[in-house]
C-alpha positions as CSV (number, residue, x, y, z in Angstrom):
1,M,-2.0,-6.9,8.1
2,N,-3.5,-9.3,10.7
3,T,-0.3,-10.3,13.1
4,E,-2.3,-12.7,15.5
5,G,-0.2,-15.4,16.8
6,R,2.9,-13.9,15.2
7,P,5.9,-13.3,17.8
8,E,7.0,-9.7,18.6
9,L,10.1,-9.0,16.7
10,N,12.8,-8.2,19.4
11,K,16.2,-9.7,20.3
12,D,14.9,-12.5,22.3
13,L,13.4,-13.9,19.3
14,D,15.5,-17.0,17.3
15,S,16.3,-16.7,13.7
16,R,14.0,-20.1,13.2
17,S,10.8,-18.5,14.5
18,F,12.0,-14.9,12.9
19,L,12.2,-16.8,9.6
20,K,8.4,-18.6,9.6
21,W,6.5,-15.2,9.7
22,Y,6.1,-12.5,7.1
23,W,7.3,-9.1,7.9
24,L,6.8,-5.9,6.6
25,K,10.1,-4.1,5.2
26,E,9.5,-1.2,7.6
27,E,9.5,-3.5,10.7
28,L,12.6,-5.0,9.5
29,A,14.3,-1.7,9.1
30,G,12.9,-0.2,12.4
31,F,14.6,-3.4,14.3
32,C,17.6,-2.8,12.3
33,K,17.9,0.6,13.4
34,A,17.0,0.1,17.1
35,C,19.8,-2.5,17.2
36,G,22.4,-0.7,15.4
37,I,22.2,-2.9,12.2
38,P,22.6,-1.5,8.7
39,A,19.1,-0.8,7.5
40,S,19.8,-0.1,3.9
41,G,19.2,-2.7,1.1
42,S,16.6,-5.0,0.1
43,K,14.0,-6.7,2.4
44,K,16.1,-10.1,1.5
45,D,19.4,-8.1,2.8
46,L,17.4,-6.9,5.8
47,T,16.1,-10.5,6.6
48,E,19.6,-12.2,6.5
49,R,21.1,-9.5,9.0
50,I,18.6,-9.9,11.4
51,A,18.6,-13.4,11.5
52,L,22.5,-13.5,11.8
53,Y,22.2,-11.1,14.6
54,L,19.2,-13.0,16.4
55,D,21.3,-16.3,16.4
56,T,25.0,-15.0,17.0
57,G,24.5,-11.3,18.2
58,K,26.8,-10.2,15.5
59,I,26.2,-7.4,12.9
60,K,27.2,-8.2,9.5
61,D,29.7,-5.7,7.9
62,V,28.0,-4.6,4.6
63,S,30.8,-2.0,3.8
64,R,31.9,-2.7,0.4
65,T,34.9,-1.8,-1.8
66,K,34.0,-0.9,-5.3
67,R,35.7,-3.2,-7.6
68,S,36.5,-1.4,-11.0
69,A,35.5,-2.8,-14.4
70,S,39.1,-2.4,-15.2
71,A,40.0,-5.1,-12.7
72,V,39.2,-8.2,-15.0
73,T,41.3,-8.2,-17.7
74,S,40.4,-12.0,-19.2
75,I,37.6,-14.5,-18.8
76,T,37.1,-18.1,-19.8
77,L,34.2,-20.4,-19.1
78,D,36.0,-21.8,-16.0
79,S,36.4,-18.3,-14.6
80,L,34.5,-17.5,-11.2
81,I,32.1,-14.6,-11.3
82,E,33.8,-11.9,-9.2
83,P,32.7,-10.1,-5.9
84,D,30.8,-6.8,-6.9
85,F,30.5,-7.5,-10.5
86,V,30.6,-4.4,-12.5
87,C,29.5,-4.6,-16.5
88,S,32.8,-4.1,-18.6
89,E,33.6,-4.2,-22.3
90,V,35.9,-7.3,-21.5
91,H,32.4,-8.9,-20.1
92,R,30.7,-7.8,-22.9
93,A,33.4,-9.1,-25.5
94,F,33.4,-12.5,-23.7
95,F,29.5,-13.1,-23.7
96,R,29.1,-12.1,-27.2
97,K,31.7,-14.7,-28.2
98,Q,30.0,-17.3,-26.4
99,I,26.3,-16.2,-27.2
100,G,26.4,-14.2,-30.3
101,A,26.2,-10.3,-31.6
102,S,22.6,-10.3,-30.2
103,F,24.0,-10.4,-26.4
104,S,22.9,-7.6,-24.2
105,F,23.3,-7.0,-20.3
106,N,19.3,-7.1,-19.8
107,V,18.2,-6.3,-16.3
108,A,17.3,-9.8,-15.4
109,F,20.7,-11.2,-16.5
110,Q,22.5,-8.2,-14.4
111,K,20.7,-9.3,-11.4
112,W,21.7,-12.7,-11.8
113,L,25.3,-12.0,-12.2
114,K,25.3,-9.5,-8.8
115,T,23.8,-12.5,-7.0
116,N,25.8,-15.2,-8.0
117,T,29.4,-14.5,-7.1
118,G,31.5,-17.5,-7.0
119,K,29.8,-19.5,-9.6
120,T,31.5,-20.0,-13.1
121,Y,31.0,-18.0,-16.4
122,K,29.8,-21.5,-17.8
123,E,26.9,-21.3,-15.6
124,A,26.3,-17.8,-16.3
125,V,25.7,-18.4,-20.1
126,E,23.7,-21.3,-19.3
127,A,21.6,-18.9,-17.1
128,Y,21.2,-16.1,-19.9
129,H,19.7,-18.6,-21.9
130,E,17.1,-20.0,-19.2
131,I,16.2,-16.1,-18.7
132,L,15.7,-15.6,-22.5
133,A,13.5,-19.0,-22.7
134,E,11.5,-17.8,-19.7
135,K,11.0,-14.2,-21.4
136,K,9.7,-16.0,-24.5
137,K,7.0,-17.6,-22.5
138,G,6.1,-14.6,-21.0
139,K,6.9,-15.6,-17.7
140,T,9.3,-13.0,-15.8
141,V,11.7,-13.9,-13.2
142,I,10.6,-12.0,-10.1
143,D,13.3,-11.1,-7.2
144,K,12.5,-12.8,-3.8
145,Q,11.6,-9.6,-2.1
146,F,8.8,-9.1,-4.6
147,E,6.7,-12.1,-2.9
148,Y,3.6,-10.1,-3.7
149,N,3.9,-10.0,-7.1
150,T,5.2,-13.6,-7.4
151,Y,2.3,-14.8,-5.5
152,V,-0.2,-13.0,-7.7
153,R,1.3,-14.0,-10.9
154,D,1.3,-17.9,-9.6
155,F,-2.3,-17.4,-8.3
156,F,-3.6,-16.4,-11.8
157,E,-1.8,-19.3,-13.4
158,A,-3.3,-21.8,-11.5
159,N,-6.8,-19.9,-11.2
160,K,-7.8,-18.7,-14.6
161,G,-10.8,-16.4,-14.6
162,R,-10.1,-15.6,-10.9
163,S,-10.1,-11.6,-9.9
164,L,-7.5,-9.5,-8.6
165,D,-9.5,-9.0,-5.5
166,E,-9.7,-12.7,-5.0
167,A,-5.7,-13.0,-5.1
168,I,-5.3,-10.0,-2.9
169,R,-7.6,-12.1,0.0
170,C,-5.6,-15.2,-0.5
171,W,-2.4,-13.4,-0.3
172,R,-3.4,-11.3,2.8
173,Y,-4.2,-14.8,4.5
174,K,-1.0,-16.3,3.3
175,K,1.1,-13.5,5.0
176,S,-0.9,-14.0,8.0
177,M,0.1,-17.5,8.5
178,P,3.7,-18.8,9.8
179,G,5.7,-20.5,6.9
180,H,6.4,-19.8,3.3
181,N,4.5,-17.1,1.1
182,R,4.3,-18.9,-1.9
183,Y,0.8,-19.7,-3.6
184,E,-0.8,-23.0,-2.9
185,D,-4.2,-24.2,-4.0
186,S,-5.1,-24.5,-0.2
187,D,-5.1,-20.9,0.3
188,L,-8.2,-20.6,-1.7
189,E,-9.9,-21.6,1.7
190,A,-9.5,-17.9,2.3
191,L,-12.5,-17.0,-0.5
192,G,-14.9,-19.1,1.6
193,Q,-14.3,-16.8,4.8
194,E,-15.4,-13.8,3.5
195,T,-18.7,-12.6,4.4
196,I,-18.2,-9.1,4.8
197,R,-18.7,-6.1,2.5
198,T,-15.5,-4.4,2.9
199,N,-12.1,-5.7,3.8
200,Y,-11.6,-3.0,6.2
201,E,-13.9,-4.6,8.9
202,K,-10.9,-7.2,9.3
203,W,-7.9,-4.5,8.6
204,Y,-9.4,-2.5,11.7
205,E,-9.8,-5.4,13.9
206,G,-6.9,-5.1,16.0
207,D,-5.5,-2.7,18.6
208,G,-3.4,-0.6,16.5
209,Y,-4.7,2.1,13.9
210,Y,-4.5,1.1,10.1
211,W,-4.0,5.0,9.1
212,G,-2.3,5.6,12.1
213,T,-3.9,8.2,14.7
214,E,-2.5,11.9,13.1
215,P,-5.3,13.9,11.4
216,A,-4.8,14.6,7.6
217,D,-3.3,17.7,6.3
218,F,-6.6,18.7,5.0
219,C,-8.1,19.2,8.2
220,D,-6.2,22.3,9.1
221,E,-7.1,23.6,5.5
222,L,-10.9,23.2,6.4
223,I,-10.6,24.8,9.7
224,A,-8.9,27.7,8.1
225,L,-11.7,28.3,5.8
226,C,-14.5,27.9,8.5
227,P,-13.0,28.6,11.8
228,P,-14.7,26.4,14.6
229,S,-17.0,27.3,17.3
230,K,-19.7,25.5,19.4
231,D,-22.5,25.9,16.9
232,K,-20.4,24.7,14.1
233,K,-21.2,21.2,12.8
234,V,-18.9,18.9,10.9
235,L,-20.1,15.6,9.1
236,D,-17.3,12.8,8.3
237,I,-18.5,10.5,5.8
238,G,-16.6,7.3,6.1
239,C,-14.4,8.0,9.2
240,G,-12.7,4.9,9.2
241,E,-11.1,4.7,12.6
242,G,-11.9,8.3,13.6
243,K,-8.4,10.1,13.4
244,D,-9.7,13.2,11.6
245,A,-13.3,13.2,13.4
246,V,-11.4,13.3,16.9
247,Y,-9.2,15.9,15.5
248,M,-12.0,18.2,14.5
249,A,-13.8,17.4,17.7
250,Q,-10.5,18.5,19.5
251,K,-10.7,21.9,17.8
252,G,-14.1,22.6,19.0
253,Y,-16.6,21.4,16.4
254,D,-19.9,19.3,16.9
255,V,-18.6,16.3,14.9
256,T,-20.9,13.7,13.5
257,A,-19.1,10.5,11.8
258,F,-20.3,7.3,10.2
259,D,-18.4,4.5,8.4
260,L,-19.3,1.1,7.1
261,T,-17.2,-1.0,9.4
262,E,-18.2,-1.7,12.8
263,N,-14.8,-2.1,14.0
264,G,-13.9,1.5,12.6
265,I,-17.0,3.0,14.9
266,R,-15.8,0.9,17.9
267,K,-12.4,2.4,17.7
268,T,-13.5,6.0,16.7
269,I,-15.6,6.0,19.9
270,K,-12.7,4.7,21.7
271,F,-10.1,7.2,20.4
272,A,-12.8,10.1,21.2
273,A,-12.8,8.6,24.8
274,Q,-9.1,8.8,25.2
275,K,-9.1,12.2,23.8
276,G,-11.9,13.5,26.1
277,V,-14.1,14.4,23.2
278,D,-17.4,13.4,22.3
279,I,-18.3,12.2,18.6
280,N,-21.9,11.1,17.5
281,A,-20.5,8.1,15.8
282,Y,-22.4,5.3,13.9
283,V,-22.3,2.7,11.3
284,D,-24.0,3.4,8.3
285,D,-23.7,3.1,4.4
286,I,-22.5,6.3,2.1
287,N,-25.1,5.0,-0.4
288,T,-28.4,5.1,1.9
289,F,-27.5,7.3,4.5
290,E,-29.9,9.6,6.0
291,T,-29.9,12.8,8.1
292,E,-32.0,15.9,8.8
293,E,-29.2,18.0,10.2
294,Q,-27.4,20.6,8.2
295,F,-23.5,21.0,8.7
296,D,-21.0,23.8,8.2
297,I,-18.0,21.4,7.1
298,I,-18.8,18.0,5.3
299,Y,-15.6,15.9,4.2
300,S,-14.9,12.5,2.9
301,S,-11.4,11.1,1.9
302,G,-11.3,7.6,0.4
303,T,-14.5,6.8,0.4
304,V,-16.7,8.2,-2.4
305,Q,-15.5,5.5,-4.6
306,Y,-17.7,3.3,-2.6
307,L,-20.8,4.9,-4.2
308,F,-22.8,2.9,-6.7
309,D,-22.9,4.6,-10.0
310,E,-26.9,4.5,-9.7
311,N,-26.6,6.8,-6.5
312,K,-24.1,9.3,-7.5
313,E,-26.7,12.0,-8.5
314,S,-28.9,11.4,-5.6
315,F,-25.9,11.5,-3.2
316,F,-24.5,15.1,-4.5
317,R,-28.3,16.4,-4.5
318,K,-28.4,15.1,-0.7
319,L,-25.1,16.8,0.0
320,D,-26.3,20.1,-1.4
321,K,-29.5,20.1,0.9
322,I,-27.5,19.3,4.0
323,T,-24.8,21.9,3.7
324,R,-25.4,25.1,5.2
325,P,-25.3,28.5,3.4
326,D,-21.4,29.4,3.3
327,G,-20.6,25.7,4.1
328,I,-17.4,24.1,2.8
329,V,-17.3,20.2,1.7
330,F,-14.0,18.5,0.9
331,F,-13.9,15.4,-1.3
332,N,-11.5,13.1,-2.8
333,V,-11.7,10.1,-5.0
334,F,-9.3,7.9,-6.7
335,V,-9.4,8.2,-10.4
336,E,-8.5,5.8,-13.2
337,K,-5.1,5.8,-15.5
338,S,-4.5,3.5,-18.1
339,F,-0.8,3.8,-17.0
340,L,-1.4,2.9,-13.3
341,E,-2.1,-0.4,-12.1
342,L,-5.2,-1.3,-9.6
343,P,-3.7,-1.1,-6.0
344,P,-3.1,-4.2,-4.1
345,D,-5.3,-3.3,-1.2
346,W,-8.1,-2.4,-3.7
347,D,-11.5,-3.2,-1.9
348,K,-14.5,-5.4,-2.6
349,E,-17.1,-2.4,-3.7
350,E,-14.4,0.3,-4.6
351,K,-14.9,1.6,-8.2
352,M,-12.4,4.0,-10.2
353,W,-13.7,7.4,-11.1
354,K,-13.1,9.1,-14.4
355,S,-10.6,12.0,-14.2
356,G,-12.6,15.3,-13.4
357,E,-15.8,13.3,-12.9
358,L,-15.9,14.3,-9.2
359,F,-15.9,18.2,-10.2
360,T,-18.9,18.2,-12.1
361,F,-20.9,17.5,-9.3
362,F,-19.9,20.9,-7.8
363,A,-20.7,23.5,-11.0
364,D,-22.5,25.8,-9.1
365,W,-20.3,25.8,-6.0
366,K,-17.3,28.3,-5.4
367,F,-13.9,26.3,-5.8
368,E,-11.4,26.9,-3.1
369,R,-9.2,24.2,-4.4
370,I,-9.2,21.5,-7.0
371,D,-6.3,19.2,-8.1
372,E,-5.2,16.0,-9.5
373,V,-2.2,14.2,-8.4
374,I,-0.3,11.0,-8.6
375,F,1.3,9.9,-5.5
376,E,3.2,6.8,-3.9
377,D,1.4,4.9,-1.0
378,N,2.4,2.2,1.0
379,S,-1.0,1.1,2.6
380,G,-1.2,-2.7,3.5
381,G,2.7,-2.8,3.4
382,I,3.0,-3.1,-0.6
383,P,4.2,0.1,-2.3
384,H,2.1,1.4,-5.1
385,Y,0.5,4.5,-6.7
386,H,-2.6,6.1,-6.7
387,C,-4.1,9.0,-8.9
388,M,-6.6,11.3,-6.7
389,D,-8.9,14.2,-7.9
390,T,-9.4,16.6,-4.6
391,I,-11.9,19.4,-4.4
392,I,-12.6,21.8,-1.6
393,C,-15.6,24.4,-2.4
394,R,-18.1,26.6,-0.7
395,K,-21.9,26.7,-0.9
396,V,-22.6,30.3,-2.1
397,S,-26.3,31.4,-2.0
398,A,-27.4,33.4,-5.3
399,G,-27.9,37.2,-4.4
């Protein structure tokens, strides 16, 4: 996330400045924990607690005494919605009398009741009818903390025919600016600013590391299968900001790494220097790269989906050619599932693969591990799910 111009979240910030900017929930929770503020609850809850703390130094008491459903014995239209609302048969009977036998406590209505303490039950009945009307229009009421979902919905309502990639680019532009995070037509300015092939060129701009600096777990798995020595060569295809390449160099391998992003390579070289290791790092494209060297370990994480369809066959023929006998390769790729939505940080030239497609390119290799997993991710600050196929295999010569 681009944080240029955004102030640091600390005790010296006033609530007015704090509320002008977009913050990840993880940032809010971290500040709360550091200041002794309760860190549970929604993003909206954390925002309200921090604003109160910055203005007054007071910590909001969020302890609650659970109200039992049996505490309410009668309800009229003028009755006030009680704190800590709990659905009960008394409530159900009241709403069925006012609305009809078709009444049900749908999720949207329950949320409305729980967040509108002190309003009258007459207002609740009106709200129920409004929720049903919105549902019939196909427009879902979205909670405030899900700003991204609201933004994307409103973007498509105003821009028929635009792509999800364009919506995400506008959203990232919007949240990098002070003020509210609702969609406006002026946000389309962000689309005219895009001249790069991959969004990671922007995401790697700052001093921080988008993926962190800890190596991926698969690195140790590869090390166990092909222990390091000075003559062992490693190729990292799509190295990003270099965390895995630097780790492999620290373990004693001769490492070559490339990435499409200039910022990624700049930070790879910088990180290697900080750790006191040498890496042959340069800008290149997985679709067109060439090398005369051979390697003992070749790996690529989250990059194969950038291969154009017409280059898949030639890429894996090239891979076979540059892998030494008994060499190890590791690849993973995101695969399409009809029940999973496209990730919010899906990049311009990325393309989902079919389940199991990756494995077909290694039919004559010895499989050390193959698997397919669905996992939750928070890249870009927006929780979402991926399905990923992974393969580790060894090049075994005949005879």
